[in-house]
Structures are given as structure tokens and as C-alpha cells.
C-alpha positions as CSV (number, residue, x, y, z in Angstrom):
1,M,-8.7,40.7,-2.6
2,P,-9.0,39.8,0.4
3,L,-11.5,37.1,2.2
4,D,-13.7,40.2,3.6
5,W,-14.3,42.2,0.7
6,T,-14.8,39.2,-1.4
7,V,-17.5,38.2,0.6
8,M,-18.7,41.3,1.5
9,T,-19.7,41.5,-2.8
10,V,-21.0,38.4,-3.1
11,L,-23.6,38.6,-0.4
12,G,-24.4,42.1,-1.2
13,I,-24.9,41.1,-4.7
14,A,-27.1,38.9,-3.8
15,M,-28.7,41.7,-1.4
16,V,-29.4,43.8,-4.3
17,L,-31.0,40.3,-6.3
18,I,-32.9,39.5,-3.2
19,F,-34.5,43.5,-3.6
20,G,-34.5,43.8,-7.5
21,Y,-36.3,40.3,-6.9
22,I,-39.0,42.3,-4.6
23,R,-39.8,45.3,-6.4
24,F,-40.6,44.3,-9.7
25,S,-41.6,41.1,-9.0
26,L,-43.4,40.8,-5.3
27,Y,-44.3,44.4,-4.9
28,K,-46.0,44.7,-8.3
29,R,-48.4,41.6,-7.2
30,L,-49.7,43.4,-3.8
31,D,-50.0,47.0,-5.8
32,R,-52.3,45.4,-8.0
33,A,-54.1,44.2,-4.8
34,V,-54.2,47.2,-4.0
35,A,-55.2,49.0,-6.6
36,A,-57.9,46.5,-7.7
37,G,-59.6,46.4,-3.5
38,D,-58.3,42.8,-2.7
39,W,-57.6,42.8,0.3
40,V,-56.8,39.5,0.8
41,A,-54.3,39.0,-1.1
42,G,-52.6,42.2,-0.8
43,G,-52.4,40.2,2.6
44,A,-51.0,36.9,1.0
45,A,-48.7,39.5,-1.7
46,L,-47.3,40.5,1.8
47,A,-46.7,37.7,3.6
48,S,-45.1,36.7,0.6
49,I,-42.4,39.5,0.8
50,R,-41.7,39.5,4.7
51,P,-39.3,36.6,4.4
52,W,-37.4,38.6,1.8
53,V,-37.1,41.6,3.3
54,A,-36.2,39.8,6.6
55,T,-33.7,37.7,3.8
56,N,-32.1,40.7,3.1
57,I,-31.7,42.3,6.8
58,A,-29.5,39.2,8.4
59,L,-27.8,39.2,5.4
60,G,-27.1,43.1,5.6
61,V,-26.1,42.2,10.1
62,G,-24.3,38.9,8.8
63,I,-21.8,41.5,6.7
64,V,-21.2,43.7,9.1
65,C,-20.6,40.7,12.0
66,F,-18.7,39.0,8.9
67,T,-16.2,42.3,8.4
68,L,-16.1,42.4,11.8
69,L,-14.2,39.5,12.9
70,V,-12.1,39.4,10.3
């Protein structure tokens, strides 16, 4: 398999794992806080989600840049 395919596959799997962590762990925390009307905890949950989303976006942009350059 060419190097760019391998990099895309590995980083794509990392992105899926990050999404799973956000959706099945961090989002549940946000959902519980909103259902309880605890807006401070909801804000804290969103603050913990935001860097992971930024990481996923950065990985996606990195994948595109890497494959265009290779």
C-alpha cells in the first residue's frame, strides 16, 4: 500500500475513535447536564468537547494536505 494510503487510513481511524469518544462519552455528559438544567455543567461539557473537535478538524486538514503533497 502506498505511504499516503497508509497515513490516510491510520489518521482516519484515529478520527473515528475521537468521534466515538466525543459522541459516546463527552456528549452524554452534555446531554445529562442539559436535561437537568445544569447550565454550568453543560458549559463545562462543551468546553471539554471543543478541543477534541478542533483536533479532528486539524487531522482532516492534515490528511488532505499530506495527500496533495505526496
